[in-house]
LOMI-240708 format. One record per residue (C-alpha): residue in one letter; z, x, y. Coordinates in Angstrom, 1 decimal, padded with zeros to 4 digits. Example, Ala and Ser with C-alpha at 12.3 -4.5 7.8 and 13.67 -1.06 7.14 Angstrom:
2
   res        z        x        y
     A    007.8    012.3   -004.5
     S    007.1    013.7   -001.1
// end
This chain:
616
   res        z        x        y
     M    107.5    109.2    133.5
     E    105.4    108.8    130.3
     N    104.9    105.2    129.1
     T    104.1    103.7    125.7
     D    104.3    100.3    124.1
     V    106.9    101.1    121.4
     I    109.2    104.0    121.0
     I    110.1    104.5    117.3
     V    113.1    106.7    116.6
     G    112.9    108.2    113.1
     A    110.0    109.3    111.0
     G    111.1    108.0    107.6
     P    109.1    105.5    105.6
     S    110.0    102.5    107.7
     G    109.4    104.2    111.1
     L    106.1    105.6    110.0
     A    105.1    102.3    108.4
     L    105.8    100.5    111.7
     A    103.7    103.0    113.7
     I    100.7    102.5    111.3
     A    101.1    098.7    111.3
     L    101.2    098.6    115.1
     A    098.2    100.9    115.4
     S    096.2    098.4    113.3
     R    096.9    095.9    116.1
     K    096.0    098.4    118.8
     I    099.6    098.8    120.0
     K    100.5    102.3    121.1
     S    103.7    103.9    119.7
     I    105.4    107.3    119.9
     V    107.5    108.3    116.9
     L    110.4    110.7    117.8
     E    111.7    112.7    114.8
     K    114.5    115.2    115.2
     N    113.3    117.4    112.3
     Y    110.1    119.3    112.0
     E    109.7    119.5    108.3
     I    109.9    116.6    105.9
     C    113.0    116.8    103.9
     T    111.7    118.0    100.5
     D    114.5    116.5    098.6
     P    113.4    113.1    097.2
     R    116.2    110.9    098.4
     A    115.0    107.4    097.3
     I    112.6    107.6    094.4
     A    111.7    104.0    093.7
     M    109.9    101.1    095.3
     A    110.2    097.5    094.0
     G    108.6    094.2    094.6
     D    105.9    093.7    097.2
     S    106.4    097.0    098.9
     Q    103.3    098.4    097.1
     R    101.2    095.6    098.6
     I    102.4    096.6    102.0
     V    101.8    100.4    101.4
     N    098.3    099.5    100.3
     L    097.7    097.6    103.6
     L    098.9    100.7    105.4
     G    096.2    102.9    103.8
     V    097.9    104.3    100.7
     N    096.1    102.6    097.9
     R    096.9    102.7    094.2
     S    094.8    105.8    093.5
     L    096.7    107.7    096.3
     M    100.0    106.4    095.0
     E    099.2    107.9    091.5
     E    099.0    111.3    093.2
     I    102.6    111.0    094.3
     G    104.2    108.9    091.6
     Q    103.8    106.7    088.6
     V    104.4    103.1    087.5
     M    108.0    102.3    086.4
     T    106.8    101.4    083.0
     C    110.0    099.8    081.7
     I    113.6    099.2    082.5
     H    116.0    100.0    079.6
     F    119.7    099.1    079.3
     H    121.7    101.3    076.9
     Q    125.3    101.0    075.7
     N    125.5    104.8    075.3
     T    123.1    107.6    076.2
     F    119.6    107.2    077.7
     T    118.1    108.6    074.5
     S    119.8    105.9    072.4
     I    118.1    102.7    071.4
     P    118.4    100.2    074.3
     F    120.1    096.9    073.8
     A    117.7    095.3    076.3
     S    114.3    096.3    077.9
     I    112.1    094.8    080.5
     D    108.4    095.7    080.5
     H    107.3    096.5    084.0
     E    103.6    097.1    083.4
     R    102.9    093.5    083.9
     D    101.7    091.5    087.0
     W    105.0    089.6    087.1
     L    104.7    089.1    090.9
     E    101.0    088.0    090.9
     Q    100.1    090.8    093.2
     T    097.6    092.8    091.1
     L    100.2    095.6    091.1
     P    103.2    096.5    088.9
     P    106.6    095.4    090.2
     G    108.0    098.9    090.3
     F    106.9    102.4    091.2
     V    108.8    105.8    091.0
     L    107.6    108.4    093.5
     L    108.2    111.5    095.6
     Q    109.3    110.0    098.9
     P    108.4    113.2    100.9
     E    104.8    112.9    099.6
     L    104.6    109.3    100.8
     E    105.8    110.4    104.2
     K    103.1    113.1    104.3
     K    100.4    110.5    103.6
     F    101.8    108.2    106.4
     R    101.9    111.2    108.8
     R    098.3    111.9    108.1
     S    097.4    108.3    109.0
     I    099.3    108.7    112.3
     Q    097.6    112.0    113.1
     A    094.2    110.3    112.6
     S    095.1    107.3    114.8
     E    094.4    107.0    118.5
     Y    097.3    104.5    118.9
     A    100.2    106.3    117.3
     E    101.7    109.8    117.9
     L    104.3    111.7    116.0
     R    106.5    114.1    117.9
     L    108.7    116.5    115.8
     N    111.8    118.4    116.8
     C    112.7    115.7    119.3
     T    116.3    114.6    119.2
     V    117.1    111.4    121.1
     T    120.2    111.9    123.2
     G    120.2    108.8    125.4
     I    119.0    105.2    125.7
     R    118.9    103.1    128.8
     E    117.7    099.5    129.2
     V    115.6    099.1    132.3
     D    113.4    096.6    133.9
     G    110.3    096.1    131.7
     G    111.7    097.8    128.6
     V    113.7    100.8    127.4
     Q    114.0    104.4    128.6
     A    114.8    107.0    126.0
     T    115.8    110.6    126.6
     Y    115.0    113.2    124.0
     Q    115.5    117.0    123.8
     R    112.9    119.4    122.4
     E    113.7    122.4    120.2
     N    113.5    124.6    123.3
     G    116.1    122.6    125.1
     E    113.7    120.8    127.4
     T    114.8    117.2    128.2
     I    112.2    114.5    128.5
     D    112.4    110.8    129.5
     I    110.0    108.3    128.1
     H    109.6    104.6    128.8
     G    108.6    101.9    126.3
     K    108.4    098.2    126.4
     H    110.4    098.2    123.1
     L    112.4    100.7    121.1
     V    112.9    100.6    117.4
     G    115.7    102.5    115.6
     A    114.4    103.7    112.2
     D    116.7    106.7    112.1
     G    118.9    105.9    109.2
     K    122.4    104.7    108.6
     R    123.9    107.5    110.7
     G    121.2    107.6    113.3
     Y    121.7    107.6    117.1
     V    120.2    104.2    117.9
     R    122.8    102.2    116.2
     K    125.7    104.6    115.9
     G    125.2    106.2    119.4
     Y    124.1    103.1    121.4
     L    124.1    099.7    119.7
     E    127.6    099.8    118.1
     A    129.0    099.7    121.7
     K    127.0    096.5    122.1
     G    128.7    095.0    119.0
     I    126.0    095.7    116.4
     K    127.5    097.1    113.2
     Q    126.7    097.3    109.5
     L    129.0    095.0    107.6
     P    129.3    094.3    103.8
     G    126.5    092.1    102.5
     L    126.3    089.6    099.7
     Y    126.8    092.3    097.0
     Q    130.3    093.6    097.4
     Y    130.0    097.2    096.2
     D    131.2    100.5    097.4
     A    131.4    103.7    095.3
     T    130.6    107.4    095.3
     W    127.8    108.7    093.0
     I    126.5    112.1    092.0
     A    122.8    112.1    092.5
     A    120.7    114.8    090.9
     N    117.0    115.5    090.9
     L    115.8    117.6    088.1
     R    112.5    119.3    087.1
     I    112.0    119.8    083.4
     T    110.2    122.7    081.8
     L    109.4    122.2    078.1
     P    110.5    125.0    075.7
     T    107.9    126.6    073.6
     P    108.0    128.6    070.3
     T    107.6    131.7    072.4
     S    110.3    131.0    075.0
     H    112.8    129.5    072.5
     P    111.8    130.7    069.0
     S    114.9    129.4    067.3
     F    114.7    125.9    068.6
     P    115.1    123.8    065.4
     P    112.3    121.2    065.9
     W    109.7    124.0    065.5
     K    110.6    124.2    061.8
     L    109.3    120.6    061.3
     G    106.1    121.3    063.2
     Y    107.0    119.6    066.5
     Q    104.9    120.5    069.5
     P    106.4    121.2    073.0
     E    104.8    118.2    074.7
     E    106.4    115.8    072.1
     L    109.8    116.8    073.3
     W    109.2    115.2    076.7
     D    109.2    111.7    075.2
     I    112.0    112.5    072.8
     F    114.6    113.9    075.2
     W    113.3    112.4    078.4
     P    112.0    108.9    077.4
     G    109.7    107.0    079.7
     G    110.8    104.2    082.1
     F    114.1    104.0    083.9
     H    117.4    103.8    082.1
     F    120.8    102.1    082.9
     S    123.6    103.3    080.6
     T    127.0    101.6    080.6
     H    130.0    103.9    080.5
     A    133.7    103.1    080.5
     K    134.2    105.4    083.5
     M    130.9    106.6    084.9
     P    127.8    104.3    084.6
     I    124.5    106.1    084.7
     A    121.1    105.4    086.2
     A    118.3    107.9    085.1
     G    114.6    108.2    084.6
     R    111.3    109.7    085.3
     F    109.8    109.8    088.8
     G    107.0    111.5    090.7
     P    103.5    112.3    089.3
     R    103.2    112.0    085.6
     N    102.3    115.6    085.0
     Q    105.2    117.1    087.0
     K    108.1    116.1    084.8
     Y    110.7    115.1    087.4
     W    113.9    113.4    086.3
     R    116.6    111.5    088.3
     F    120.1    111.4    087.0
     E    122.8    109.5    088.9
     Y    126.3    108.5    087.9
     E    129.2    106.7    089.5
     L    132.4    108.7    090.0
     P    135.8    107.2    089.2
     P    137.7    106.1    092.4
     S    139.3    108.9    094.3
     Y    137.8    111.6    092.1
     M    135.5    114.4    093.3
     P    134.5    117.3    090.9
     D    135.0    120.9    092.2
     D    131.6    122.1    090.9
     F    128.9    119.4    091.1
     E    126.3    121.2    088.9
     E    128.8    122.1    086.2
     H    130.1    118.5    086.2
     L    126.5    117.3    086.0
     K    125.8    119.4    082.9
     V    128.9    118.1    081.2
     Q    127.7    114.5    081.8
     M    124.2    115.1    080.8
     M    124.6    117.1    077.6
     P    125.5    114.0    075.5
     H    122.3    112.3    076.7
     I    120.0    115.2    075.7
     T    121.7    116.0    072.4
     I    120.0    114.0    069.6
     P    121.2    113.6    066.0
     G    119.3    115.9    063.7
     H    118.2    113.1    061.3
     L    116.1    111.6    064.0
     F    113.8    114.6    063.8
     S    111.8    113.9    060.7
     R    108.4    115.2    059.4
     K    106.8    115.1    056.0
     G    110.0    114.1    054.3
     M    112.1    116.8    056.0
     K    114.7    116.3    058.7
     L    117.3    118.4    060.5
     D    121.0    118.4    059.5
     E    122.5    119.3    062.9
     P    122.3    117.7    066.3
     V    119.7    119.2    068.6
     S    120.4    119.8    072.3
     F    117.6    120.3    074.8
     P    117.9    123.8    076.2
     W    119.8    123.7    079.6
     D    117.9    126.7    080.9
     C    114.8    124.5    080.9
     V    116.5    122.1    083.3
     E    116.0    123.0    087.0
     V    118.5    121.3    089.3
     L    116.7    120.6    092.5
     R    119.5    118.6    094.0
     C    123.0    117.7    093.0
     A    125.2    116.1    095.6
     P    127.6    113.2    096.1
     A    126.6    110.1    098.0
     N    128.5    107.0    099.0
     F    126.6    103.8    098.0
     S    127.3    100.3    099.3
     Q    125.5    097.2    100.2
     K    125.6    096.6    104.0
     V    123.5    094.8    106.6
     V    123.8    094.6    110.4
     N    125.4    091.6    112.0
     R    122.6    091.6    114.6
     W    119.1    093.1    114.2
     F    118.2    093.5    117.9
     H    119.7    093.7    121.3
     G    117.3    093.0    124.1
     N    114.2    095.2    123.6
     I    115.9    097.4    121.0
     S    115.6    096.6    117.2
     L    116.7    098.2    114.0
     I    114.8    098.6    110.7
     G    115.3    100.5    107.4
     D    118.6    102.2    106.6
     A    119.6    101.8    110.3
     A    119.8    098.0    109.5
     H    120.8    097.9    105.9
     V    121.7    100.0    102.9
     F    121.8    099.3    099.1
     P    123.3    100.8    095.9
     P    120.9    103.0    093.9
     F    120.1    100.7    091.0
     G    117.9    098.1    092.6
     A    115.0    100.2    094.1
     Q    115.3    098.2    097.3
     G    115.9    100.9    100.0
     I    112.3    102.0    100.8
     A    111.0    098.5    100.0
     S    113.2    096.6    102.4
     G    112.5    099.1    105.3
     I    108.8    098.7    104.8
     R    109.2    094.9    104.8
     D    111.1    095.1    108.0
     A    108.2    097.0    109.6
     L    105.5    094.6    108.5
     G    107.3    091.5    109.8
     L    108.2    093.2    113.1
     S    104.8    094.7    113.7
     W    102.8    091.5    114.6
     R    105.7    090.2    116.7
     L    105.8    093.4    118.7
     A    102.1    093.2    119.1
     L    102.5    089.9    120.8
     L    105.3    091.1    123.0
     C    103.6    094.3    124.0
     G    100.0    093.1    124.3
     P    098.1    092.5    127.5
     H    099.0    088.7    127.4
     S    101.8    088.3    130.0
     R    102.7    084.9    128.6
     F    104.8    086.6    125.9
     S    106.6    089.1    128.1
     T    109.7    087.1    129.0
     P    113.2    087.6    127.5
     E    112.9    084.0    126.2
     H    109.8    084.8    124.2
     R    111.3    088.0    123.0
     D    114.4    086.4    121.7
     V    112.6    083.6    119.9
     L    110.2    086.0    118.2
     L    112.9    088.6    117.3
     E    115.5    086.0    116.2
     G    113.0    084.5    113.8
     W    112.2    088.0    112.5
     S    115.8    088.9    112.0
     R    116.6    085.6    110.2
     E    113.7    086.1    107.9
     R    114.7    089.7    107.2
     R    118.3    088.7    106.6
     K    117.1    086.4    103.9
     G    115.0    089.2    102.5
     V    117.9    091.6    102.4
     D    120.1    089.0    100.7
     V    117.4    088.4    098.0
     S    117.2    092.2    097.5
     S    121.0    092.3    097.2
     I    120.9    089.6    094.5
     L    118.2    091.6    092.5
     T    120.3    094.7    092.9
     A    123.4    092.9    091.7
     R    121.7    091.7    088.5
     S    121.1    095.2    087.4
     G    124.5    096.4    088.7
     N    126.4    093.7    086.9
     I    125.0    094.9    083.5
     L    125.2    098.6    084.4
     L    128.8    098.4    085.6
     S    130.0    096.0    083.0
     K    132.8    097.3    080.7
     S    132.5    094.3    078.4
     A    131.3    095.0    074.9
     S    131.1    091.2    074.5
     L    128.5    091.0    077.3
     V    126.5    093.8    075.7
     G    126.6    092.1    072.4
     L    125.5    088.8    073.9
     L    122.6    090.4    075.7
     K    121.5    092.1    072.4
     V    121.4    088.6    070.7
     I    119.6    087.0    073.6
     G    117.1    089.8    073.8
     G    116.4    089.6    070.1
     V    115.9    085.8    070.2
     L    113.5    086.1    073.2
     D    111.5    088.7    071.5
     L    110.7    086.2    068.8
     V    109.3    083.7    071.4
     P    107.4    086.0    073.8
     F    106.0    083.0    075.8
     V    109.5    081.9    076.8
     R    110.6    085.5    077.4
     D    107.6    086.2    079.7
     R    108.1    082.9    081.6
     L    111.8    083.8    082.2
     L    110.8    087.3    083.4
     R    108.2    085.9    085.8
     L    110.8    083.6    087.2
     T    113.3    086.5    087.6
     F    110.8    088.6    089.5
     D    109.2    085.7    091.4
     E    108.9    086.4    095.2
     S    106.6    083.4    096.0
     D    109.4    081.6    097.8
     G    109.0    084.0    100.7
     H    111.0    082.9    103.7
     R    111.6    079.3    102.6
     G    115.1    078.2    103.6
     V    115.3    080.3    106.7
     D    116.3    078.4    109.8
     S    114.1    079.1    112.8
     G    111.6    081.2    110.9
     F    108.1    081.2    112.2
     F    106.6    078.6    109.8
     L    106.7    074.9    109.1
     E    108.7    074.6    105.9
     K    108.3    070.8    105.6
     E    104.6    071.2    105.7
     G    104.3    073.8    103.0
     G    105.1    076.9    105.1
     G    107.3    079.9    104.3
     V    105.8    080.7    100.9
     K    104.2    084.1    100.2
     T    100.5    084.4    099.2
     A    099.6    086.0    095.9
     Q    097.2    088.9    095.9
     V    094.0    088.7    093.9
     C    090.5    090.3    094.0
     L    087.9    088.6    096.0
     N    084.1    088.9    096.4
     T    082.2    088.4    099.6
     I    079.0    086.4    099.7
     T    077.1    089.8    099.6
     G    079.0    090.9    096.5
     M    081.5    093.3    098.2
     T    084.9    093.4    096.6
     Q    088.2    093.2    098.5
     L    091.8    092.4    097.9
     S    093.0    089.2    099.4
     D    095.8    090.9    101.3
     E    093.3    093.2    103.1
     V    091.2    090.2    104.1
     I    094.2    088.5    105.8
     W    095.7    091.7    107.3
     K    092.5    092.7    109.0
     Q    092.3    089.5    111.0
     S    093.0    089.7    114.7
     G    095.4    086.8    115.2
     V    099.0    085.8    114.5
     L    097.5    083.0    112.4
     T    094.3    082.9    110.4
     L    092.8    079.6    109.2
     L    092.1    079.5    105.5
     L    089.9    076.8    103.9
     L    090.7    076.2    100.3
     R    087.6    074.0    099.7
     H    084.2    073.8    101.2
     P    084.1    071.0    103.8
     D    081.4    068.4    103.9
     K    079.4    067.9    107.1
     E    081.8    065.3    108.7
     E    084.9    067.4    107.8
     A    083.3    070.6    109.1
     V    082.5    069.0    112.4
     G    086.0    067.7    112.7
     I    087.5    071.1    112.1
     K    085.2    072.7    114.7
     E    086.2    070.1    117.2
     I    089.9    070.8    116.6
     L    089.4    074.5    117.0
     D    087.5    074.1    120.2
     E    090.1    071.7    121.5
     A    092.9    074.0    120.7
     N    091.1    076.9    122.4
     L    093.6    079.4    121.2
     P    093.0    083.0    122.1
     P    092.0    085.4    119.3
     Y    095.4    087.1    119.3
     L    097.0    083.8    118.3
     L    094.3    082.3    116.1
     S    091.9    084.7    114.5
     E    088.3    084.3    115.5
     D    087.2    084.4    111.8
     T    087.9    081.5    109.5
     I    088.3    082.4    105.9
     E    086.9    080.1    103.1
     L    087.8    080.4    099.4
     C    084.7    079.1    097.6
     E    084.3    077.8    094.1
     G    082.1    079.6    091.6
     T    080.8    083.1    092.1
     F    078.9    084.8    094.9
     N    075.7    085.1    092.9
     D    075.5    081.6    091.3
     G    072.9    080.3    093.7
     T    075.2    077.8    095.4
     E    074.0    076.8    098.9
     F    076.6    076.1    101.6
     L    076.4    073.9    104.6
     T    076.5    075.8    107.9
     H    078.2    073.2    110.1
     L    081.2    075.4    110.3
     E    080.9    079.2    110.4
     T    083.3    080.9    107.9
     N    083.7    084.1    106.1
     K    083.2    083.0    102.5
     F    085.0    084.6    099.6
     F    084.9    084.0    095.8
     L    087.4    084.9    093.2
     G    086.5    088.3    091.6
     T    086.1    088.9    087.9
     E    088.4    091.0    085.8
     E    085.7    093.8    086.0
     D    085.8    093.6    089.8
     T    089.6    093.9    089.8
     V    089.5    097.0    087.6
     R    086.8    098.6    089.8
     I    088.6    098.1    093.1
     M    092.0    099.1    091.8
     A    090.5    102.1    089.9
     Q    093.1    101.2    087.2
     P    093.1    099.2    084.0
     L    093.7    095.5    084.5
     M    097.4    094.6    084.7
     P    098.5    092.3    081.8
     H    099.2    088.8    083.1
     Y    096.9    089.2    086.0
     N    096.0    085.7    087.1
     P    092.9    085.3    089.4
     S    094.0    081.7    090.0
     A    097.3    082.8    091.4
     F    096.1    082.8    095.0
     R    095.0    079.2    095.0
     D    098.0    078.1    092.9
     R    100.5    079.2    095.6
     F    099.3    076.2    097.6
     Q    100.1    072.6    097.1
     P    097.4    070.7    095.0
     A    096.3    068.5    097.9
     T    096.1    071.3    100.5
     R    092.7    071.8    102.0
     Y    093.6    074.2    104.9
     A    096.3    076.7    105.5
     L    097.4    078.9    108.4
     I    098.4    082.4    107.2
     R    100.4    085.0    109.1
     P    099.4    088.7    109.0
     D    102.4    089.5    106.8
     L    101.0    087.2    104.1
     I    103.4    084.3    104.8
     V    102.0    080.8    104.9
     F    102.7    079.2    108.3
     S    101.7    075.7    107.1
     Q    099.4    073.7    104.8
     A    097.3    070.7    105.8
     R    095.6    068.0    103.8
     S    093.5    066.7    106.7
     P    092.0    067.8    110.0
     K    094.5    065.6    111.9
     Q    097.4    067.4    110.2
     L    095.8    070.7    111.0
     R    095.6    069.8    114.7
     L    099.3    069.0    114.8
     Q    100.2    072.2    113.1
     L    098.2    074.3    115.5
     N    099.9    072.5    118.4
     A    103.3    073.2    116.7
     A    102.5    076.9    116.3
     L    101.6    077.2    120.0
     K    104.7    075.4    121.0
     M    106.9    077.7    118.8
     L    105.3    080.8    120.4
     T    105.3    079.7    124.0
// end
């Protein structure tokens, strides 16, 4: 029977992300996908929060992301149509999260999956098998046996040390196997359950040749101007007495895709989805004539965008709710992505949460599947996976709260609430410093896993927080992102020095590391040092402790490595600021979570011992 380290069922974003993350730790995986082609229908279209950081670590950088999507420039809240003046707006082209990346991105999900597939094809550690439908799972000594069927009817058994279900909310791993073990998706923090119509549209702009009688031509409007008028930038939430609406651009900037979703009243289902869609959309793309004005002239009658220029790529109902599994793993079988949790459509948390699941699980599976037998016992497995599941449950709860914030405004039927938000928004626009501070607090993810019981970190010693991402320079002038520096280290923990040690301190640290004698899969061989000044200022460093030295990059460095203009509010000091003022050393996990912070070599020794005890 064929053997591998990890069997991954499902080749959606979370399953592919896990395979790539495992490959970076030299852990072999086989991904079994029941379909051959990637579903061309963009199901989810948005990623929020730190998911872009993770995707970048997995090889899809900002330039590649621009090939498949665009920044979610703004979120607008409207009382009426998405072409009306919003009563509140949030600028998303800001580094609110201190990650050198915008907090939201709208993309073609199939194109992201294609890029992930190419990475797997190029890897010697990961393999993707298509047209392979899993039909059976059996827990055996030393792991899990899966049975799958090929397109030709051939049945094959495969053995893995672990199996991960990434096959969606109706997938076989949970529905066909784990539900009998008591694992089910149950309502989460955000109590919501409704049916929506979700439509993906591709817009072709009319021209004087194709639509010679279109009224705006009289005033000299050009076709390209109509895109911003009828299909305004950003993403839009429109309150409605019966059918709230979420709509906006997605995919590459030059391809003019539009998503339009609306909630159906309870117990109602239209007979003709596309006709019903048209009825709902026409008020949004019909604009009063007086808003078309040029050289003192304006139109008298309302102008509707030609419906024959709207191509409906998808229009179908979908039930949306917020649910999460009551248990994330059973033995050597775990769940990630939609197999573990689902969200309503107005929080951009679906893809993001699945990719976060994969990142946190990957280094734990690397420990469990690696050649070091000390981590192969059920006790080690349960400690590692229980910590992961608790951390991820907090992550899902936080994502639910963020989703609820948008949902509470979108689904509100209260004119008083809308009026209040208008007033608050107007006041905050007069004091942008206060507005920006409130927005930074709203989007803040620095708290990481703090508050999670039995997570793998020492909260009382500064652990659990998430590092910021900034641009760094090496001592030779090479530019890297701080996430990449941490991710590429070999161990579960990496030692970071936040200040250059003197001779006595350096000797003390070296003695502690030698005494701990931790293998490189637990503590990375390389110690990272964040130095003051710049790489070319002539500073000489003591060599009593060998470290990889990095310096904060300049704004020009950041623009160059991102191949994009600098994000407003980018703060190069953010990385250091995430640590307590007295912290001299920190232990960092591969998933960018701080395990602990230390003020002295003695405290560092105790933290290393605590880490080893928690793992063994």
